C-alpha positions as CSV (number, residue, x, y, z in Angstrom):
1,M,-15.6,-20.1,40.7
2,G,-12.8,-19.0,38.3
3,S,-11.7,-22.5,37.6
4,L,-15.3,-23.7,36.9
5,L,-15.8,-20.8,34.4
6,L,-12.5,-21.6,32.7
7,A,-13.7,-25.2,32.3
8,V,-16.9,-24.0,30.7
9,I,-14.9,-21.7,28.3
10,Y,-12.8,-24.7,27.3
11,L,-16.0,-26.7,26.7
12,I,-17.4,-23.8,24.5
13,F,-14.3,-24.1,22.3
14,I,-14.7,-27.8,22.0
15,S,-18.2,-27.0,20.7
16,L,-16.7,-24.5,18.2
17,G,-14.5,-27.3,16.8
18,L,-17.2,-30.0,16.6
19,P,-19.1,-28.8,13.5
20,D,-16.0,-27.9,11.4
21,S,-14.9,-31.4,10.3
22,L,-18.4,-32.9,9.6
23,L,-18.8,-31.7,6.0
24,G,-15.5,-33.1,4.8
25,S,-16.1,-36.4,6.6
26,G,-19.6,-36.9,5.4
27,W,-19.4,-35.5,1.9
28,P,-18.4,-38.6,0.0
29,K,-21.8,-40.2,1.1
30,M,-23.7,-36.9,1.0
31,Q,-22.8,-36.1,-2.7
32,V,-24.2,-39.5,-3.7
33,V,-27.5,-38.9,-1.9
34,F,-27.8,-35.4,-3.4
35,G,-26.6,-36.5,-6.9
36,V,-24.1,-33.7,-7.2
37,P,-20.4,-33.6,-8.2
38,S,-17.8,-33.8,-5.4
39,S,-16.7,-30.2,-6.0
40,Y,-20.1,-28.9,-4.8
41,A,-18.9,-29.3,-1.2
42,G,-16.8,-26.2,-1.8
43,Y,-19.9,-24.1,-2.4
44,V,-21.5,-25.2,0.9
45,S,-18.2,-24.6,2.7
46,M,-17.8,-21.1,1.2
47,T,-21.4,-20.2,2.3
48,I,-20.6,-21.2,5.9
49,S,-17.4,-19.3,5.8
50,F,-19.1,-16.2,4.3
51,M,-21.7,-16.2,7.1
52,T,-18.8,-16.6,9.6
53,I,-17.1,-13.6,8.2
54,I,-20.3,-11.5,8.5
55,S,-20.8,-12.5,12.2
56,A,-17.1,-11.8,12.9
57,L,-17.5,-8.3,11.5
58,L,-20.7,-7.8,13.5
59,S,-19.1,-9.1,16.7
60,P,-17.6,-5.8,17.9
61,R,-21.1,-4.2,17.9
62,M,-22.6,-7.3,19.6
63,I,-19.9,-7.4,22.3
64,R,-20.4,-3.7,22.9
65,K,-24.2,-4.2,23.2
66,Y,-24.5,-7.6,24.8
67,Q,-22.6,-9.6,27.4
68,T,-20.3,-12.4,26.2
69,K,-22.4,-15.1,27.9
70,W,-25.6,-14.2,25.9
71,I,-23.7,-14.1,22.6
72,V,-22.3,-17.6,23.3
73,I,-25.8,-18.9,24.2
74,V,-27.4,-17.6,21.1
75,S,-24.5,-18.6,18.9
76,I,-24.5,-22.2,20.1
77,L,-28.3,-22.3,19.6
78,L,-27.7,-21.2,16.0
79,T,-25.2,-24.0,15.4
80,V,-27.6,-26.5,16.9
81,L,-30.3,-25.3,14.4
82,G,-27.8,-25.4,11.6
83,L,-26.7,-29.0,12.4
84,L,-30.3,-30.2,12.8
85,G,-31.1,-28.5,9.5
86,F,-28.3,-30.4,7.8
87,S,-29.6,-33.6,9.3
88,I,-33.1,-33.2,7.8
89,S,-31.9,-31.9,4.4
90,K,-33.3,-34.0,1.5
91,Y,-32.1,-31.7,-1.3
92,Y,-28.8,-30.0,-2.0
93,W,-30.2,-26.5,-1.9
94,M,-31.4,-27.0,1.6
95,L,-27.8,-27.1,2.8
96,F,-27.4,-23.5,1.8
97,L,-30.4,-22.5,3.9
98,F,-29.1,-24.1,7.0
99,A,-25.5,-23.0,6.3
100,I,-26.7,-19.5,7.4
101,P,-27.2,-20.2,11.1
102,Y,-24.3,-22.8,10.9
103,G,-21.8,-20.1,10.0
104,L,-23.3,-17.1,11.9
105,G,-23.0,-19.1,15.2
106,A,-19.4,-20.1,14.7
107,G,-18.1,-16.6,13.9
108,A,-19.8,-15.0,16.9
109,I,-18.5,-17.6,19.4
110,D,-15.0,-17.4,18.0
111,A,-14.7,-13.6,18.2
112,S,-16.6,-13.0,21.5
113,V,-14.8,-15.8,23.5
114,N,-11.4,-14.8,22.1
115,H,-12.0,-11.2,23.2
116,Y,-13.2,-12.3,26.6
117,V,-10.1,-14.5,27.2
118,A,-7.7,-11.9,25.8
119,N,-9.0,-9.4,28.3
120,H,-9.3,-11.5,31.4
121,Y,-6.8,-14.4,31.2
122,P,-3.1,-14.9,30.6
123,S,-1.6,-16.1,27.3
124,S,-1.4,-19.7,28.5
125,V,-5.1,-19.9,28.7
126,M,-5.5,-18.7,25.1
127,N,-3.1,-21.4,23.9
128,F,-5.0,-24.1,25.8
129,L,-8.3,-22.7,24.6
130,H,-7.3,-23.2,20.9
131,C,-5.9,-26.6,21.8
132,F,-9.4,-27.6,22.9
133,Y,-10.8,-26.3,19.6
134,G,-8.6,-29.0,18.0
135,V,-10.2,-31.6,20.4
136,G,-13.6,-30.8,19.0
137,A,-12.3,-30.8,15.4
138,V,-10.8,-34.3,15.9
139,I,-13.9,-35.7,17.6
140,S,-16.5,-34.9,14.9
141,P,-15.0,-37.1,12.1
142,T,-15.2,-40.0,14.6
143,I,-18.9,-39.2,15.2
144,M,-19.5,-39.1,11.4
145,A,-17.6,-42.4,10.9
146,L,-19.7,-44.0,13.6
147,A,-22.9,-42.7,12.0
148,L,-21.9,-44.0,8.6
149,R,-21.2,-47.4,10.0
150,L,-24.3,-47.7,12.2
151,A,-26.9,-45.5,10.4
152,R,-26.6,-42.7,7.8
153,W,-24.7,-39.4,7.3
154,N,-27.7,-37.5,8.6
155,E,-27.2,-39.1,12.0
156,G,-23.7,-37.7,12.2
157,Y,-25.1,-34.2,12.1
158,R,-28.0,-35.0,14.4
159,W,-25.8,-36.7,17.1
160,T,-23.4,-33.7,17.0
161,S,-26.3,-31.3,17.4
162,Y,-27.3,-33.3,20.6
163,I,-23.8,-32.8,22.0
164,Q,-24.0,-29.1,21.2
165,A,-27.3,-28.9,22.9
166,G,-25.8,-30.6,26.0
167,I,-23.0,-28.0,26.0
168,L,-25.6,-25.2,25.6
169,L,-27.3,-26.6,28.7
170,I,-24.1,-26.5,30.7
171,V,-23.5,-22.9,29.5
172,L,-27.0,-21.9,30.7
173,L,-26.3,-23.5,34.1
174,S,-23.0,-21.6,34.3
175,L,-24.6,-18.1,33.9
176,P,-23.9,-17.2,37.6
177,L,-20.1,-17.8,37.1
178,W,-19.9,-15.1,34.4
179,K,-20.8,-12.3,36.9
180,Q,-17.3,-12.0,38.3
181,N,-16.1,-10.0,35.3
182,E,-19.4,-8.3,34.3
183,S,-18.7,-4.9,35.9
184,A,-15.3,-4.6,34.3
185,D,-16.7,-5.7,30.9
186,N,-19.4,-3.1,31.1
187,E,-16.9,-0.3,31.9
188,E,-14.5,-1.4,29.1
189,M,-17.2,-1.8,26.4
190,R,-18.8,1.6,27.2
191,D,-15.8,3.3,25.5
192,S,-15.1,0.6,22.9
193,A,-14.3,1.6,19.3
194,G,-16.1,0.6,16.1
195,I,-14.5,-1.0,13.0
196,K,-14.0,2.3,11.0
197,E,-12.2,3.9,13.9
198,T,-10.1,0.8,14.6
199,L,-8.9,0.5,11.0
200,K,-7.3,3.9,11.3
201,V,-5.2,2.9,14.3
202,P,-1.5,2.4,13.3
203,G,-0.5,-1.2,13.0
204,V,-4.0,-2.7,12.8
205,L,-4.1,-3.1,9.0
206,L,-0.7,-4.7,9.0
207,T,-1.8,-7.1,11.7
208,L,-4.9,-8.1,9.7
209,I,-2.8,-8.9,6.6
210,A,-0.4,-10.9,8.8
211,F,-3.3,-12.9,10.2
212,F,-4.6,-13.4,6.7
213,S,-1.2,-14.8,5.7
214,Y,-1.0,-17.1,8.7
215,C,-4.5,-18.6,8.0
216,A,-3.7,-18.9,4.3
217,G,-0.8,-21.2,5.1
218,E,-2.6,-23.1,7.8
219,A,-5.7,-23.8,5.7
220,T,-3.6,-24.8,2.7
221,C,-2.0,-27.4,4.8
222,F,-5.3,-28.6,6.1
223,L,-6.6,-29.2,2.5
224,W,-3.6,-30.1,0.4
225,T,-1.2,-32.1,2.7
226,P,-2.5,-35.5,1.6
227,S,-2.4,-34.4,-2.1
228,Y,1.2,-33.3,-1.6
229,F,2.2,-36.9,-0.5
230,A,0.1,-38.4,-3.3
231,G,1.8,-36.3,-5.9
232,T,5.5,-36.3,-4.7
233,K,6.0,-39.7,-2.9
234,A,5.6,-43.0,-4.8
235,G,4.2,-46.3,-3.5
236,L,1.9,-45.0,-0.8
237,S,-1.5,-46.6,-0.2
238,D,-4.7,-44.6,-0.3
239,E,-5.2,-45.2,3.5
240,M,-1.8,-43.8,4.3
241,I,-2.2,-40.8,2.1
242,A,-5.5,-40.0,3.8
243,A,-3.9,-40.4,7.2
244,F,-1.4,-37.7,6.4
245,G,-4.2,-35.2,6.7
246,S,-3.9,-35.4,10.5
247,L,-0.2,-34.3,10.6
248,I,-0.9,-30.6,10.7
249,F,-3.8,-31.0,13.2
250,G,-1.5,-33.1,15.5
251,G,1.3,-30.6,15.2
252,L,-1.1,-27.7,16.0
253,M,-2.4,-29.3,19.1
254,L,1.2,-30.2,20.2
255,G,2.4,-26.7,19.6
256,R,-0.5,-25.1,21.5
257,L,-0.1,-27.6,24.4
258,I,3.6,-26.8,24.7
259,S,2.9,-23.1,24.4
260,G,0.3,-23.2,27.1
261,F,3.1,-24.1,29.6
262,V,5.7,-21.6,28.5
263,S,3.7,-18.6,27.0
264,N,3.4,-16.7,30.3
265,R,7.2,-16.8,30.6
266,L,8.1,-16.0,27.0
267,G,5.4,-13.5,26.1
268,D,3.3,-13.4,22.9
269,R,5.8,-11.7,20.6
270,R,8.7,-14.0,21.5
271,L,6.4,-17.0,21.2
272,I,5.3,-16.0,17.7
273,R,8.9,-15.5,16.6
274,I,9.9,-18.9,18.0
275,G,6.8,-20.5,16.4
276,I,7.5,-19.1,13.0
277,A,11.2,-20.1,13.2
278,V,10.0,-23.7,14.0
279,E,7.6,-23.5,11.1
280,L,10.3,-22.4,8.7
281,F,12.5,-25.3,9.8
282,G,9.5,-27.6,9.1
283,I,9.1,-26.1,5.6
284,L,12.9,-26.7,5.0
285,L,12.4,-30.4,5.9
286,V,9.6,-30.7,3.3
287,F,11.8,-29.0,0.8
288,L,14.5,-31.7,1.1
289,P,14.5,-34.0,-2.0
290,A,14.2,-37.2,-0.1
291,K,12.5,-40.2,-1.8
292,S,11.1,-41.5,1.5
293,Y,7.9,-39.9,2.9
294,L,9.2,-39.9,6.4
295,I,11.2,-36.6,6.4
296,A,8.3,-34.8,4.7
297,A,5.9,-36.2,7.3
298,I,8.1,-35.0,10.1
299,G,8.3,-31.7,8.3
300,F,4.6,-31.2,8.3
301,I,4.3,-32.1,12.0
302,V,7.0,-29.5,12.7
303,I,5.2,-27.0,10.6
304,G,2.0,-27.5,12.6
305,T,3.9,-27.4,15.9
306,G,5.4,-24.0,14.8
307,M,2.1,-22.7,13.7
308,G,0.4,-23.7,16.9
309,P,1.1,-20.6,19.1
310,V,0.8,-18.0,16.3
311,Y,-3.0,-17.8,16.1
312,P,-3.7,-17.6,19.9
313,A,-0.8,-15.2,20.5
314,I,-1.9,-12.7,17.9
315,Q,-5.4,-12.8,19.4
316,H,-4.2,-12.5,23.0
317,M,-2.0,-9.5,22.4
318,A,-4.7,-7.4,20.8
319,P,-5.6,-5.6,24.1
320,S,-2.0,-4.9,25.0
321,N,-1.1,-3.8,21.5
322,F,-4.0,-1.5,20.7
323,G,-5.7,-0.9,24.1
324,V,-8.8,-2.5,25.6
325,C,-11.1,0.0,23.8
326,Y,-10.0,-1.3,20.4
327,S,-9.6,-4.9,21.3
328,A,-13.1,-6.1,20.4
329,A,-13.0,-4.5,17.0
330,V,-9.4,-5.7,16.3
331,I,-10.3,-9.3,17.2
332,G,-13.5,-9.2,15.1
333,L,-11.5,-7.9,12.1
334,Q,-8.8,-10.5,12.8
335,M,-11.4,-13.3,12.7
336,A,-12.9,-11.9,9.4
337,S,-9.4,-11.7,7.8
338,A,-8.6,-15.2,9.1
339,Y,-11.7,-16.7,7.4
340,V,-11.0,-14.8,4.2
341,G,-7.5,-16.3,4.1
342,S,-8.6,-19.8,5.0
343,T,-11.5,-19.7,2.5
344,F,-9.9,-18.4,-0.7
345,M,-6.1,-19.1,-0.5
346,P,-6.3,-22.9,-0.5
347,M,-8.5,-22.5,-3.7
348,V,-5.8,-20.2,-5.2
349,F,-3.2,-22.9,-4.4
350,G,-5.4,-25.5,-6.1
351,H,-5.3,-23.6,-9.4
352,L,-1.5,-22.9,-8.9
353,Q,-0.6,-26.5,-8.3
354,Q,-2.7,-27.6,-11.3
355,A,-0.7,-25.4,-13.5
356,I,2.8,-25.9,-12.0
357,G,2.6,-29.1,-9.9
358,I,1.9,-30.0,-6.3
359,G,5.6,-29.8,-5.5
360,I,5.2,-26.0,-5.3
361,M,3.5,-26.3,-1.9
362,P,6.5,-25.6,0.4
363,V,7.3,-22.5,-1.7
364,Y,3.7,-21.3,-1.2
365,L,3.9,-22.0,2.6
366,L,7.3,-20.2,2.8
367,L,5.8,-17.1,1.1
368,F,3.0,-16.8,3.7
369,A,5.2,-17.6,6.7
370,L,7.6,-14.8,5.7
371,M,4.7,-12.4,5.0
372,N,3.3,-13.3,8.4
373,I,6.5,-12.5,10.5
374,S,7.5,-9.5,8.4
375,L,4.2,-7.8,8.6
376,L,3.9,-8.5,12.4
377,E,7.4,-7.0,13.0
378,L,6.5,-4.0,11.0
379,A,3.2,-3.6,12.9
380,Y,5.0,-3.7,16.3
381,R,7.0,-0.6,15.2
382,K,3.8,1.3,14.3
383,L,1.9,0.5,17.5
384,P,0.3,3.5,19.2
385,S,0.9,4.3,22.8
386,K,-1.4,2.2,25.0
387,T,-4.7,4.0,25.9
388,E,-7.7,2.7,27.6
389,K,-10.1,5.2,26.0
390,K,-10.7,6.4,22.5
391,P,-9.1,9.7,21.5
392,S,-11.6,12.5,21.5
């Protein structure tokens, strides 16, 4: 029973990753159809992110009121509606309409399932869980590429919505499996804290800024790694430059896969320290003034490998750091801060590199890596004594 439920949870996180790469993969064709500049993809992406932030902030209340399985079911249904809506959109403005369910569903799944796993499973499961998110994010560009070759960009969204609907059906069939933890969840959530109370807990705000810093660096790598090679390494083909976009994704999946096997032995805090040390070594490799692209390419893989365990570990240690009664609110706030960092800081870097040059990228990544580890270490010192219930 437990293994079957875990398999379903992994499948849910594949479904979470599936929609995330579609816009970037399909936009070159979509912008031609809609007759808008290429930069207009950013407005759609920001709308999706904004709705995700809202649902992440609402997640503590939803987790307190509803069981995780129902939040997941409604959230996947919302993403199905969003994907189908994108597939039938004939005008650019229609994308904003369907971006609402698209983003709301993603944020609610992310926060609720992370909270569930953090409270009921060891750290290794959290790392494998986020590794499976990467599987979904890697699959969706392949779906879009197949749709563009055989049909139109619309079909990429439609086919993905069919896969999501299939996953939704599996989750519905798995409802009896979720009963094993329901009594414990009901007891825990009866005394759970709200966002205002949680923000007053020592160490929470520092953890949120640290999480913001991590996601700022991660998302900057996602968006700007190919541009870094285009601007600093001569003689590379367009195809090779585009392929460099997968370096960070590959490193992240590798880091989370390795962490899944060692995290229970090392613990979350030690895993984060090792991960950020590896990330700093990768940044150092990118810093090296080598003419060949190879050392920088290895550097970005190392950066991704080091980043790999940081996100899952911060999420997983929320209950142990702040107590079960605060964990839902902490994880919801972490998700919101993550999406703020990943939405706005790559844009800030875009303006910065335009003024100074793309070669500033390793300095930018170094700044956020140091902020991340420094703020987390400071937060550990301010953690309250572990309590299961809110103070009266």
